[in-house]
C-alpha positions in Angstrom: 0.0 0.0 0.0 1.6 3.2 -1.2 0.9 6.5 0.6 0.2 10.0 -0.7 2.9 11.3 -2.8 4.3 7.9 -3.7 2.7 7.8 -7.1 -0.6 6.0 -6.4 -2.3 9.3 -7.5 -0.9 10.9 -10.6 -2.3 13.8 -12.7 -0.6 14.5 -16.0 -1.1 18.1 -16.8 -2.2 18.6 -13.2 -5.8 19.7 -13.5 -6.7 22.4 -11.0 -8.8 20.0 -9.0 -6.2 17.2 -8.6 -5.2 18.2 -5.0 -8.8 17.5 -3.9 -8.9 14.2 -5.7 -5.8 13.1 -3.9 -8.1 12.8 -0.8 -9.7 9.9 -2.6 -6.4 7.9 -2.2 -6.7 7.5 1.6 -10.3 6.5 1.2 -9.4 3.7 -1.2 -6.4 2.6 0.8 -8.2 2.5 4.1 -11.0 0.3 2.7 -9.3 -1.4 -0.1 -11.4 -4.5 -0.3 -14.7 -2.7 -0.5 -13.5 -0.3 -3.2 -11.9 -3.2 -5.1 -15.3 -4.9 -5.0 -17.1 -1.8 -6.4 -14.6 -1.2 -9.2 -14.3 -4.8 -10.2 -18.1 -5.1 -10.3 -18.2 -2.2 -12.7 -15.5 -3.7 -14.9 -17.3 -7.0 -14.9 -20.1 -5.4 -16.9 -17.7 -5.1 -19.8 -16.7 -2.2 -22.0 -19.4 0.5 -22.1 -21.0 3.2 -20.1 -22.8 2.7 -16.7 -25.7 4.8 -15.6 -25.1 6.9 -12.5 -27.8 5.3 -10.5 -26.1 1.9 -10.9 -22.8 3.0 -9.3 -24.7 4.8 -6.6 -26.8 1.7 -5.8 -23.6 -0.4 -5.9 -21.9 1.9 -3.4 -24.9 1.9 -1.1 -25.1 -1.9 -1.3 -21.4 -2.2 -0.4 -21.8 0.2 2.5 -24.9 -1.7 3.8 -23.0 -5.0 3.8 -19.8 -3.6 5.4 -18.9 -3.6 9.1 -20.2 -0.5 10.9 -16.8 1.2 11.2 -15.9 0.6 7.5 -19.4 1.7 6.4 -19.1 5.0 8.3 -15.6 5.6 6.9 -16.8 4.9 3.3 -20.0 7.0 3.7 -18.1 10.1 4.7 -15.2 9.7 2.3 -14.3 12.2 -0.4 -14.7 9.5 -3.1 -18.2 8.6 -1.9 -19.2 12.3 -2.0 -17.9 12.5 -5.5 -19.8 9.4 -6.6 -23.0 10.9 -5.3 -22.4 13.6 -8.0 -21.3 11.2 -10.8 -22.5 12.2 -14.3 -20.8 9.7 -16.5 -19.0 6.4 -16.0 -16.9 4.9 -18.8 -15.6 1.3 -18.5 -12.7 0.1 -20.7 -11.3 -2.8 -18.8 -9.3 -2.8 -16.6 -9.9 1.0 -16.3 -12.9 3.0 -15.2 -13.2 6.8 -15.9 -15.6 8.9 -13.8 -17.0 12.3 -14.7 -17.8 14.1 -11.4 -19.8 17.3 -11.0 -18.7 18.7 -7.6 -20.8 21.8 -8.3 -23.0 23.2 -11.0 -21.1 24.1 -14.1 -17.9 22.3 -13.1 -16.4 18.9 -14.1 -13.8 16.7 -12.6 -12.4 13.5 -14.1 -10.8 10.5 -12.4 -9.5 7.3 -14.0 -9.1 4.2 -11.8 -7.4 0.9 -12.6 -9.7 -1.7 -11.1 -6.9 -4.3 -10.6 -4.3 -2.3 -8.5 -6.4 0.8 -7.8 -4.0 3.3 -9.4 -5.8 6.7 -9.7 -5.2 9.4 -12.3 -6.9 12.8 -12.6 -7.8 13.6 -16.3 -8.3 16.8 -18.2 -11.5 17.2 -20.2 -9.8 16.3 -23.6 -8.2 13.3 -21.9 -11.5 12.0 -20.5 -13.2 12.4 -23.9 -10.3 10.6 -25.7 -10.6 7.8 -23.2 -14.4 7.6 -23.8 -13.7 7.3 -27.6 -12.2 3.9 -26.9 -15.7 2.6 -26.5 -16.1 2.7 -30.2 -12.6 1.6 -31.1 -11.6 5.1 -32.2 -7.9 5.3 -32.9 -6.0 8.0 -31.0 -5.7 11.0 -33.3 -3.6 13.9 -32.1 -5.2 16.2 -34.7 -8.8 15.7 -33.7 -10.7 19.0 -33.9 -11.4 20.3 -30.4 -14.2 23.0 -30.0 -13.5 25.4 -27.2 -15.7 28.5 -27.0 -14.3 29.5 -23.6 -11.8 32.0 -24.9 -14.5 33.9 -26.8 -16.4 34.4 -23.6 -13.5 35.5 -21.5 -14.3 39.2 -21.7 -18.1 38.7 -21.8 -20.0 39.4 -18.5 -21.0 36.2 -16.7 -22.5 35.2 -13.5 -20.5 33.3 -10.9 -23.2 32.1 -8.3 -25.2 29.1 -9.3 -28.3 30.5 -7.7 -28.3 33.4 -10.3 -28.3 31.0 -13.3 -31.3 31.8 -15.5 -31.6 35.4 -14.4 -29.6 36.9 -17.2 -31.6 40.0 -17.8 -31.5 41.0 -14.2 -27.8 40.3 -14.1 -27.1 42.6 -17.1 -29.2 45.4 -15.6 -27.4 45.1 -12.3 -23.9 44.8 -13.7 -23.9 46.9 -16.8 -25.7 49.8 -15.3 -22.6 50.4 -13.2 -20.2 49.8 -16.0 -22.0 51.8 -18.7 -22.9 55.0 -16.9 -19.6 55.9 -15.3 -16.4 57.3 -16.6 -16.4 59.4 -19.8 -20.2 59.5 -20.4 -20.1 57.2 -23.4 -22.9 55.1 -22.0 -25.3 57.9 -21.7 -24.4 59.0 -25.2 -25.2 55.5 -26.5 -28.6 55.6 -24.7 -29.5 58.9 -26.4 -28.5 57.4 -29.7 -30.5 54.3 -29.0 -33.6 56.3 -28.2 -33.3 58.4 -31.4 -33.4 55.2 -33.5 -36.7 53.9 -32.2 -39.3 53.9 -35.0 -42.1 51.8 -36.5 -43.5 51.9 -40.0 -41.5 55.1 -40.8 -42.7 57.0 -37.7 -40.1 58.2 -35.2 -40.8 57.4 -31.6 -39.7 58.8 -28.3 -37.0 61.3 -29.3 -36.4 60.9 -33.0 -33.4 62.8 -34.5 -34.3 66.2 -32.9 -33.0 65.3 -29.4 -29.8 63.5 -30.4 -27.4 64.9 -27.9 -27.4 64.5 -24.1 -27.7 68.2 -23.2 -30.6 68.7 -25.6 -32.4 65.6 -24.2 -31.9 66.6 -20.6 -33.1 70.2 -21.3 -36.2 68.9 -23.1 -37.0 66.5 -20.3 -36.8 69.2 -17.6 -39.0 71.5 -19.7 -41.5 68.7 -20.2 -41.7 68.1 -16.4 -42.6 71.7 -16.0 -45.3 71.6 -18.7 -46.9 68.4 -17.2 -46.6 69.4 -13.5 -50.1 70.9 -13.0 -52.0 68.9 -15.7 -54.7 66.4 -15.0 -53.0 62.9 -14.9 -55.8 61.5 -17.1 -55.3 64.0 -19.9 -54.7 61.9 -23.1 -51.6 62.1 -25.3 -53.5 63.7 -28.2 -54.1 66.7 -25.9 -50.5 66.8 -24.9 -49.0 66.2 -28.3 -48.8 69.8 -29.6 -46.8 71.0 -26.6 -44.5 67.9 -26.3 -43.8 67.7 -30.0 -42.8 71.4 -29.8 -40.1 70.3 -27.4 -38.8 67.7 -29.7 -40.6 64.6 -28.3 -42.2 62.0 -30.5 -45.1 59.7 -29.8 -44.5 56.6 -27.5 -44.0 58.3 -24.1 -47.5 57.2 -22.8 -51.2 57.4 -23.4 -51.8 60.1 -20.7 -50.0 62.6 -18.5 -49.5 60.1 -15.6 -47.6 57.6 -17.8 -45.6 60.3 -19.6 -44.5 61.8 -16.3 -43.4 58.3 -15.1 -41.3 57.7 -18.1 -39.6 61.1 -18.0 -39.0 60.6 -14.3 -37.4 57.2 -14.9 -35.2 58.5 -17.7 -34.0 61.5 -15.7 -33.1 59.3 -12.8 -31.4 56.9 -15.1 -29.2 59.6 -16.6 -28.3 61.0 -13.1 -27.8 57.8 -11.1 -28.6 54.6 -12.8 -29.7 51.5 -10.9 -31.1 48.1 -12.2 -34.6 48.8 -11.0 -34.9 52.1 -12.8 -33.4 50.7 -16.0 -35.9 47.8 -16.1 -38.8 50.1 -15.5 -37.8 52.5 -18.2 -37.0 49.8 -20.8 -40.2 47.9 -20.1 -42.2 51.0 -21.3 -40.2 51.5 -24.5 -42.2 51.0 -27.8 -39.8 48.5 -29.3 -41.5 45.2 -30.1 -44.3 45.3 -32.7 -43.5 42.3 -35.0 -42.6 38.9 -33.7 -41.7 35.8 -35.7 -41.8 32.4 -34.1 -40.2 29.5 -36.0 -41.2 25.8 -35.6 -40.6 23.9 -38.8 -41.2 20.2 -38.0 -44.3 18.2 -37.3 -47.9 18.9 -38.3 -48.4 22.5 -37.0 -52.1 23.2 -36.8 -54.8 24.2 -34.4 -57.0 21.0 -34.5 -56.7 17.4 -35.4 -52.9 17.3 -35.1 -52.0 16.3 -31.6 -50.7 12.7 -31.5 -49.4 12.8 -35.1 -45.7 12.1 -35.4 -43.5 14.9 -33.9 -46.6 16.8 -32.9 -47.3 17.4 -29.2 -46.4 19.8 -26.4 -44.4 22.2 -28.5 -47.3 23.1 -30.6 -49.6 23.5 -27.6 -46.9 25.7 -26.0 -46.6 28.0 -29.1 -50.4 28.4 -29.6 -50.8 29.4 -26.0 -47.7 31.5 -26.1 -48.9 33.7 -29.0 -52.3 34.4 -27.4 -50.6 35.6 -24.2 -48.0 37.7 -26.2 -50.7 39.4 -28.2 -52.6 40.4 -25.1 -49.3 41.8 -23.5 -48.2 43.6 -26.7 -51.6 45.2 -27.2 -51.6 46.4 -23.6 -48.1 47.9 -24.0 -48.8 49.6 -27.3 -52.0 51.1 -25.9 -50.2 52.2 -22.7 -47.6 53.9 -24.9 -50.3 56.0 -26.5 -49.9 54.4 -30.0 -52.4 52.9 -32.3 -50.3 50.4 -34.1 -51.3 46.7 -34.3 -48.9 44.0 -33.3 -48.1 41.2 -35.7 -47.2 37.7 -34.6 -46.3 35.2 -37.3 -45.7 31.5 -36.6 -43.6 30.1 -39.4 -43.8 26.4 -40.0 -43.7 24.0 -42.9 -46.4 23.6 -45.5 -47.2 19.9 -46.0 -49.3 19.2 -49.2 -50.2 15.7 -47.9 -51.8 17.1 -44.8 -53.7 14.0 -43.7 -57.0 15.9 -43.1 -55.3 18.8 -41.2 -54.9 22.5 -42.3 -51.1 21.9 -42.8 -51.5 22.3 -46.6 -52.9 25.9 -46.2 -50.3 28.7 -46.6 -52.1 31.1 -44.3 -54.2 30.4 -41.2 -55.5 32.8 -38.6 -55.0 31.8 -34.9 -58.3 31.3 -33.2 -59.3 33.8 -30.6 -56.7 36.3 -31.7 -56.8 39.3 -34.0 -53.1 39.7 -34.9 -51.6 36.2 -34.9 -51.4 33.8 -37.8 -49.6 30.8 -39.1 -47.5 31.2 -42.3 -46.5 27.9 -43.9 -43.5 27.6 -46.3 -42.8 24.4 -48.1 -39.7 22.3 -48.1 -38.1 21.6 -51.5 -36.3 18.4 -52.6 -33.0 18.3 -54.3 -34.7 18.8 -57.7 -36.5 22.0 -56.5 -39.9 20.3 -56.2 -42.1 20.9 -53.3 -41.9 18.0 -50.8 -45.3 16.5 -50.5 -45.2 14.3 -47.3 -44.4 14.7 -43.6 -40.7 14.4 -42.7 -39.4 13.3 -39.3 -37.8 15.9 -37.1 -34.6 13.8 -37.5 -34.6 14.2 -41.2 -35.3 17.9 -41.8 -31.7 19.0 -42.0 -31.2 19.0 -45.8 -34.1 21.3 -46.2 -33.5 24.0 -43.7 -31.0 26.3 -45.5 -33.2 26.8 -48.5 -36.3 26.9 -46.2 -34.6 29.9 -44.4 -34.0 31.7 -47.6 -37.7 31.2 -48.6 -38.8 32.3 -45.1 -36.7 35.5 -45.3 -38.3 36.4 -48.6 -41.8 35.7 -47.4 -41.3 37.7 -44.2 -40.0 40.7 -46.0 -43.1 40.6 -48.3 -45.5 40.1 -45.3 -44.0 42.6 -42.9 -42.4 45.1 -45.3 -39.3 45.1 -43.0 -37.5 43.0 -40.6 -39.3 41.7 -37.5 -38.3 43.1 -34.1 -37.8 39.7 -32.5 -37.1 36.1 -33.7 -38.0 33.2 -31.5 -36.7 29.7 -32.5 -38.1 26.5 -31.2 -36.3 23.2 -30.9 -33.2 22.3 -32.8 -34.5 23.0 -36.3 -36.3 26.2 -35.5 -33.3 27.5 -33.5 -31.0 26.9 -36.5 -33.4 28.7 -38.8 -33.6 31.6 -36.3 -29.8 31.7 -36.1 -29.5 32.0 -39.9 -32.2 34.6 -40.1 -30.8 36.6 -37.3 -27.4 36.6 -39.0 -29.0 37.8 -42.2 -31.4 40.3 -40.7 -29.5 41.6 -37.7 -32.5 40.9 -35.4 -32.5 39.9 -31.8 -32.6 36.1 -31.6 -34.3 34.1 -28.8 -34.0 30.3 -28.7 -36.2 27.9 -26.9 -34.8 24.4 -26.8 -37.8 22.5 -25.4 -36.5 18.9 -25.1 -33.1 18.6 -26.9 -32.2 15.1 -28.1 -28.8 15.1 -26.4 -30.5 14.8 -23.0 -33.1 12.3 -24.2 -30.8 9.7 -25.7 -28.0 8.7 -23.4 -24.7 8.1 -25.2 -26.0 9.4 -28.4 -22.8 11.4 -28.8 -20.3 8.6 -28.5 -22.4 6.2 -30.6 -23.6 8.8 -33.1 -22.5 6.6 -36.0 -24.8 3.8 -35.0 -27.8 6.1 -35.3 -26.6 8.2 -38.2 -29.0 7.0 -40.9 -32.1 7.0 -38.6 -31.5 10.0 -36.3 -28.6 12.1 -37.8 -27.5 13.1 -34.3 -24.2 14.4 -35.6 -26.0 17.2 -37.6 -28.4 17.9 -34.8 -25.8 18.2 -32.0 -23.7 20.5 -34.2 -26.7 22.6 -35.1 -27.6 22.9 -31.4 -24.1 24.0 -30.4 -24.1 26.7 -33.1 -27.5 28.1 -32.3 -27.2 28.1 -28.5 -23.9 30.0 -28.8 -25.4 32.4 -31.4 -28.6 33.3 -29.5 -28.9 36.6 -27.7 -31.4 35.0 -25.4 -32.0 31.4 -24.4 -35.4 30.9 -22.8 -35.9 27.9 -20.5 -39.0 27.0 -18.5 -37.1 25.9 -15.4 -33.7 26.2 -13.7 -33.2 22.4 -14.1 -33.4 22.7 -17.9 -30.2 24.8 -17.8 -28.2 23.3 -14.9 -30.1 20.4 -13.4 -29.8 20.1 -9.6 -26.9 20.5 -7.2 -26.5 16.8 -6.3 -28.2 15.3 -9.3 -28.1 15.1 -13.1 -26.9 18.1 -15.1 -29.5 20.1 -17.1 -29.9 19.6 -20.8 -27.8 22.7 -21.6 -25.0 21.9 -19.1 -24.7 18.5 -20.8 -23.4 20.3 -23.9 -20.4 21.6 -21.9 -18.2 18.7 -23.0 -18.9 15.7 -25.3 -17.4 13.9 -28.2 -18.5 12.8 -31.7 -15.7 10.3 -32.4 -14.2 10.9 -35.8 -15.7 14.4 -36.1 -14.7 16.6 -33.2 -14.5 16.9 -29.4 -16.3 19.7 -27.5 -14.1 20.7 -24.5 -16.0 23.9 -23.7 -19.3 24.1 -25.5 -21.6 26.2 -23.4 -21.4 28.3 -20.3 -24.5 27.9 -18.1 -23.4 31.1 -16.2 -24.0 33.2 -19.4 -26.6 35.9 -19.0 -28.1 34.6 -22.3 -30.0 32.1 -20.1 -33.3 33.3 -18.8 -36.1 31.3 -17.1 -39.5 32.2 -18.3 -42.0 29.6 -17.2 -45.1 29.0 -19.3 -48.6 28.0 -18.1 -51.6 26.3 -19.4 -54.6 27.9 -21.2 -56.9 28.9 -18.3 -60.0 28.6 -20.6 -59.2 24.9 -21.2 -57.6 23.8 -18.0 -59.4 24.7 -14.8 -60.3 22.8 -11.6 -63.0 20.1 -11.7 -65.0 21.7 -8.9 -65.9 24.7 -11.1 -69.1 23.0 -12.1 -70.6 26.0 -14.0 -67.6 25.8 -16.4 -67.7 22.1 -17.0 -68.3 20.8 -20.6 -71.1 18.5 -19.7 -71.9 17.7 -23.3 -68.6 15.6 -23.4 -69.3 13.6 -20.3 -71.0 10.6 -21.9 -68.4 10.4 -24.6 -65.5 10.6 -22.2 -67.1 8.0 -19.8 -67.3 5.6 -22.8 -63.7 6.5 -23.7 -62.4 5.7 -20.3 -64.7 2.9 -19.2 -66.3 1.6 -22.3 -66.0 -1.9 -23.7 -65.1 -1.1 -27.3 -61.7 -2.1 -28.5 -60.1 -1.5 -32.0 -56.7 -1.2 -33.5 -57.2 2.5 -34.1 -59.0 3.3 -30.9 -58.4 1.3 -27.7 -57.1 -1.9 -26.1 -58.2 -3.3 -22.7 -61.2 -2.5 -20.5 -61.8 -1.2 -17.0 -64.1 -3.5 -15.0 -64.2 -1.8 -11.6 -65.0 1.8 -12.1 -65.1 2.5 -8.4 -61.3 2.3 -8.2 -59.3 5.6 -8.9 -57.5 6.0 -12.2 -53.8 6.3 -12.6 -53.7 8.4 -15.8 -51.0 9.4 -18.2 -51.0 11.1 -21.6 -48.0 11.7 -23.9 -46.4 10.8 -27.2 -45.5 7.2 -27.4 -41.8 7.4 -27.7 -38.8 6.1 -25.7 -38.1 9.1 -23.6 -41.8 9.7 -22.5 -41.5 6.2 -21.0 -45.2 5.3 -21.1 -44.2 1.6 -21.4 -42.2 2.0 -18.3 -45.3 3.2 -16.4 -47.2 0.2 -17.7 -44.4 -2.1 -16.6 -44.2 -0.8 -13.0 -48.0 -1.0 -12.7 -48.1 -4.5 -14.2 -45.4 -5.8 -11.7 -47.1 -4.3 -8.6 -49.9 -6.4 -7.3 -50.5 -3.9 -4.5 -51.0 -1.0 -7.0 -53.2 -3.1 -9.3 -55.5 -3.8 -6.4 -55.9 -0.2 -5.5 -56.2 1.5 -8.9 -56.8 1.2 -12.6 -54.3 2.4 -15.3 -55.4 4.4 -18.4 -52.7 5.3 -20.9 -53.2 7.8 -23.7 -50.5 7.7 -26.4 -49.7 6.7 -29.9 -51.4 7.2 -33.3 -52.6 3.7 -33.5 -52.8 0.5 -31.3 -51.4 -1.4 -34.4 -47.7 -0.9 -34.8 -48.0 -1.6 -38.5 -50.0 1.5 -38.9 -47.5 3.9 -37.4 -45.3 6.0 -39.6 -42.9 7.0 -36.7 -40.0 4.7 -36.0 -39.9 5.1 -32.3 -43.6 4.9 -31.9 -43.7 1.7 -33.8 -41.1 0.2 -31.5 -42.8 1.4 -28.3 -46.1 0.1 -29.6 -44.7 -3.4 -30.0 -43.2 -3.2 -26.5 -46.7 -2.2 -25.1 -48.3 -5.3 -26.7 -45.5 -7.5 -25.3 -46.1 -6.1 -21.7 -49.8 -6.5 -22.0 -49.3 -10.2 -23.0 -46.5 -10.9 -20.5 -48.4 -9.5 -17.4 -52.0 -10.4 -18.4 -53.1 -6.8 -18.5 -56.4 -7.7 -20.1 -57.7 -8.6 -16.7 -59.9 -5.4 -16.4 -57.6 -2.9 -14.7 -55.9 -1.5 -17.8 -56.9 0.5 -20.8 -54.7 1.9 -23.6 -56.2 4.7 -25.8 -54.7 6.3 -28.9 -53.8 10.0 -28.8 -56.6 12.4 -28.2 -56.3 15.4 -30.5 -59.0 17.8 -29.3 -57.5 20.1 -26.6 -60.9 21.3 -25.4 -62.0 17.7 -24.9 -58.7 16.9 -23.2 -59.3 19.5 -20.6 -62.5 17.9 -19.6 -60.8 14.5 -19.8 -58.4 15.6 -17.0 -61.4 16.7 -15.0 -63.1 13.3 -15.4 -59.9 11.8 -13.9 -60.2 14.3 -11.0 -63.8 13.3 -10.5 -62.6 9.7 -9.9 -60.0 11.0 -7.3 -57.4 9.7 -9.6 -53.8 10.9 -10.3 -51.8 12.0 -13.2 -48.3 10.4 -13.8 -45.6 11.8 -16.0 -43.0 9.0 -16.1 -40.5 10.5 -18.6 -36.8 9.4 -18.4 -36.1 13.1 -19.0 -38.5 16.1 -19.4 -37.3 19.6 -20.1 -40.4 21.2 -18.7 -43.6 19.1 -18.6 -46.6 20.9 -20.0 -48.9 18.0 -19.2 -47.8 18.3 -15.6 -49.0 21.9 -15.5 -52.2 21.0 -17.3 -53.1 18.2 -14.9 -52.3 20.4 -11.8 -54.4 23.2 -13.3 -57.3 20.8 -13.3 -56.7 19.9 -9.7 -55.3 16.3 -10.2 -52.6 15.2 -7.8 -49.6 14.7 -10.0 -46.6 12.3 -9.9 -43.8 13.4 -12.2 -40.2 12.5 -13.1 -37.3 13.9 -11.0 -35.2 14.1 -14.2 -35.8 17.6 -15.6 -38.3 20.4 -15.1 -41.1 18.7 -13.3 -38.9 18.3 -10.3 -38.9 22.1 -10.1 -42.6 22.5 -10.7 -43.7 20.1 -8.0 -42.8 20.5 -4.3 -42.6 16.9 -3.3 -45.3 15.9 -0.9 -47.0 19.3 -1.0 -48.1 20.1 -4.5 -47.5 16.7 -6.0 -44.9 13.9 -5.9 -41.5 13.4 -7.5 -40.7 9.9 -8.8 -37.6 8.4 -10.4 -38.6 6.2 -13.3 -35.4 4.3 -13.1 -36.6 2.8 -9.8 -39.9 1.2 -10.7 -40.6 -0.5 -7.4 -40.2 2.7 -5.5 -42.5 4.5 -8.0 -45.2 1.9 -7.6 -45.0 1.9 -3.8 -45.2 5.7 -3.8 -48.4 5.6 -5.8 -49.9 2.8 -3.7 -49.0 4.7 -0.5 -50.9 7.7 -1.8 -54.1 5.7 -2.5 -53.9 4.0 0.8 -53.5 7.3 2.6 -56.5 8.7 0.7 -58.6 5.7 2.0 -57.5 6.4 5.5 -57.9 10.2 5.3 -60.7 11.4 3.1 -59.2 15.0 3.0 -55.8 13.9 1.7 -56.6 13.9 -2.0 -58.0 17.4 -1.7 -55.0 18.7 0.2 -52.6 17.6 -2.5 -54.9 18.9 -5.2 -55.2 22.3 -3.6 -51.4 22.4 -3.1 -51.0 21.8 -6.9 -53.4 24.7 -7.8 -51.6 27.1 -5.4 -48.3 26.2 -7.0 -49.5 26.9 -10.5 -51.0 30.3 -9.6 -47.8 31.2 -7.9 -45.4 30.7 -10.8 -46.9 29.1 -13.9 -49.3 31.3 -15.8 -49.1 32.7 -19.4 -49.8 36.2 -18.1 -46.5 36.1 -16.1 -44.8 34.5 -19.0 -45.7 37.2 -21.6 -44.8 40.1 -19.2 -41.4 38.6 -18.5 -40.6 37.8 -22.2 -41.6 41.3 -23.3 -39.5 42.9 -20.5 -36.5 40.6 -21.3 -36.6 41.2 -25.1 -36.3 44.9 -24.5 -33.4 44.5 -22.0 -31.4 42.4 -24.4 -32.1 44.6 -27.5 -30.9 47.6 -25.5 -27.8 46.1 -24.0 -26.9 44.4 -27.3 -26.9 47.9 -28.9 -25.2 50.0 -26.3 -22.5 47.6 -25.3 -22.1 45.7 -28.7 -23.0 42.3 -27.2 -23.2 40.9 -30.7 -19.9 39.1 -30.2 -18.6 39.3 -33.7 -15.6 37.1 -33.0 -17.7 34.3 -31.7 -20.0 34.6 -34.7 -17.1 34.3 -37.1 -15.9 31.2 -35.3 -19.4 29.7 -35.5 -19.6 30.6 -39.2 -16.5 28.6 -39.8 -17.9 25.7 -37.8 -21.2 25.8 -39.7 -19.4 25.8 -43.1 -16.7 23.2 -42.3 -18.6 20.8 -40.2 -22.4 21.2 -40.2 -22.8 21.7 -44.0 -20.9 18.5 -44.8 -23.0 16.6 -42.2 -26.2 17.9 -43.7 -25.0 16.8 -47.1 -24.3 13.4 -45.7 -28.0 13.3 -44.4 -29.1 14.3 -47.9 -27.2 11.5 -49.6 -28.3 8.9 -47.1 -32.0 9.9 -47.6 -31.6 9.8 -51.3 -30.2 6.3 -51.1 -32.9 5.2 -48.8 -35.5 6.5 -51.2 -33.8 4.6 -54.1 -33.7 1.4 -52.0 -37.4 1.8 -51.1 -38.3 2.3 -54.7 -36.3 -0.8 -55.7 -38.0 -2.8 -52.9 -41.4 -1.7 -54.2 -40.5 -2.5 -57.8 -39.2 -5.9 -56.8 -42.3 -6.7 -54.7 -44.3 -6.0 -57.8 -42.3 -8.6 -59.8 -43.2 -12.2 -59.0 -40.2 -14.3 -58.0 -37.9 -11.4 -57.1 -35.2 -12.6 -54.7 -34.7 -11.2 -51.2 -31.2 -10.1 -52.3 -32.7 -8.1 -55.1 -35.4 -6.6 -52.9 -32.7 -5.5 -50.4 -30.5 -3.9 -53.0 -27.8 -6.6 -52.9 -26.2 -8.2 -56.0 -24.0 -11.2 -56.1 -20.7 -11.0 -58.1 -19.5 -13.8 -60.3 -17.0 -14.8 -57.6 -19.8 -15.1 -55.1 -18.7 -12.0 -53.1 -21.6 -9.9 -51.9 -21.8 -6.3 -53.2 -23.9 -3.8 -51.4 -25.3 -1.0 -53.4 -25.3 1.3 -50.4 -24.0 0.8 -46.9 
């Protein structure tokens, strides 16, 4: 046994954290046998990655079986503390490499030899290079390493984890001090910024007549005197002659009271700026009139689309978003004393083969709005023809660049100028927003929703295995470019950015370091402390989702239909499977897309294996376009559909306690469906392996249903465990099942318990998750970033040049690879169809394989 300093612990390159990791040495040496058991158990699993809960469970099992003194020593050891924060475990026998997360935004790496317990601290590139051995990647000293850290060195950033996601507040607080001190350049930039405000050719606020600081201050002081004794309700039109004479333009307010407030804020800001004054002044500026929201993939429509491939929560989010934004924009424009109309355009893809939806219509007004519409622009194939059919979100990449050019042309024609704000959604919409922002010079806001990197573990290291079906290499590259190009990144929760202190990293923090073997390594991909990150939590449409006890609002004409849906005896491949025999038992209810990450089959499995839960409750699952996997066009849905059938058969779920329904596409009816579940004193379960936010969680809580939701992602932040709902870990099915059963048993013992949790959920929603709060924060934030981007030149031109190079040298070739693979797949499919039409065609011919004269197989395409 060697002691500290003897070489047991080495650290080539000496990472800054290596002194702390040396503390792991004594822990290992003091309890050598126990740690040897843990490490050799991991190595016995063979080459690959190990999920963090596996090593944590293994450590706990070892501690439980150890003598008390050994158990206490191990439990309090530095290595045990690090393992509690493990993010990634890579096994390449006889070595194991750990990625630890001692705190948010920081990574430590340790490699252990399982045979003699030699430890070595690794740098980020060294860990990634070790991980590449999983796919047999040869060591290449010239692998491209992406490091965006140097470009952000001079950029303002937060340092305290608790401030992550509060970027606008941080900029106001920090830059107000920096900008308005010294030589007065900051105030000069503010004057210049105000003079540039205009809309449709009309100058606003100051125009070009008050373009110097002395002139502006003098005019403001005169205006204060003019307004001092006037009735506060006197409208702008009565003030205009006097204020226009002083050089002011419209936009200061609709009446004396508001005009005086804005003048007061500006004078205070010029004299002694503070964050609160800056926010109040900027929030009243007439700056945002035209907003463009980009969401290319899926069937984007207002009815009959939910449950179709790639069509779910994101569309619900955007349709609710634009209604709230319209109300907020109208209120602000009216408050500014202007009579302009806002314009909000959702840009999506036109799909000629629309499957009975409106997705083949170029223009569609948004219901219950006056100024919101959908503009659909088609994709074009490599021959320039309009693409007729739906395309998976994984296959859109070859179409987006030309789509962007077409969208830019359409928007110019529709708006007559550039929009004031671009909002991208998901990977494809964010890339289009990036390209448009670069072209138009418009403030760019990205919303990731649920990025694939977080949803598919190890999809980076094994990208080549999924290249033809998922094109992860193009998607991850596009995500890296767009999130580093965006002026603002909106997230729904803190967890979406940075996860939790002692848990899994957030979906954005996961992009800090990763590798695509053979392409590049990312050693510094994103900084979660960047002020670009801002938390703006959405809500649910209050007209659709309201508590079940509001009897006068209930949609009673749906009740008979919904009772038949939940408890009827009809079964069909395109409708339902299974029946509920005992309607007196409460319902465990879930509703989501039928894909791997949503984990509906995982919920079915845990229910099926728990006799205790099956005795207490029924299970109703809503998901999938069809019960018959052969009728599904989506690859993942087809696989999950097959798995569902296998579980039903294996666990005899046709016994009368389980019902599986296809996706319900009517949002109005779905609101009442939630309330039917509440009437039965049931619960809603969101069992996703990862969920960026969890809109269905909010919907269910709005309807008063006690909700159980995954701890992995945003729902863990929405729900206060045990008070407004319950947090569950879908990787521990027995624990989930018992938690559900415990709840139902407690409800039987205490007839007020269901109501207590229901009320806790409603209070939590009202406190933080409404669209009114969302719209106000988004409008405030967009003004803050537009202002600071102008006056401090936050456009980061050096970063943009670097990302341009990355786009041209890496993403474009990857997109071309996608295009060629899709063309070959189409040719193979056509050949398959042709051969199927010819009697006697061989399987080899049908699969595109020909036999050479020497008997060697030749494959037309890999």
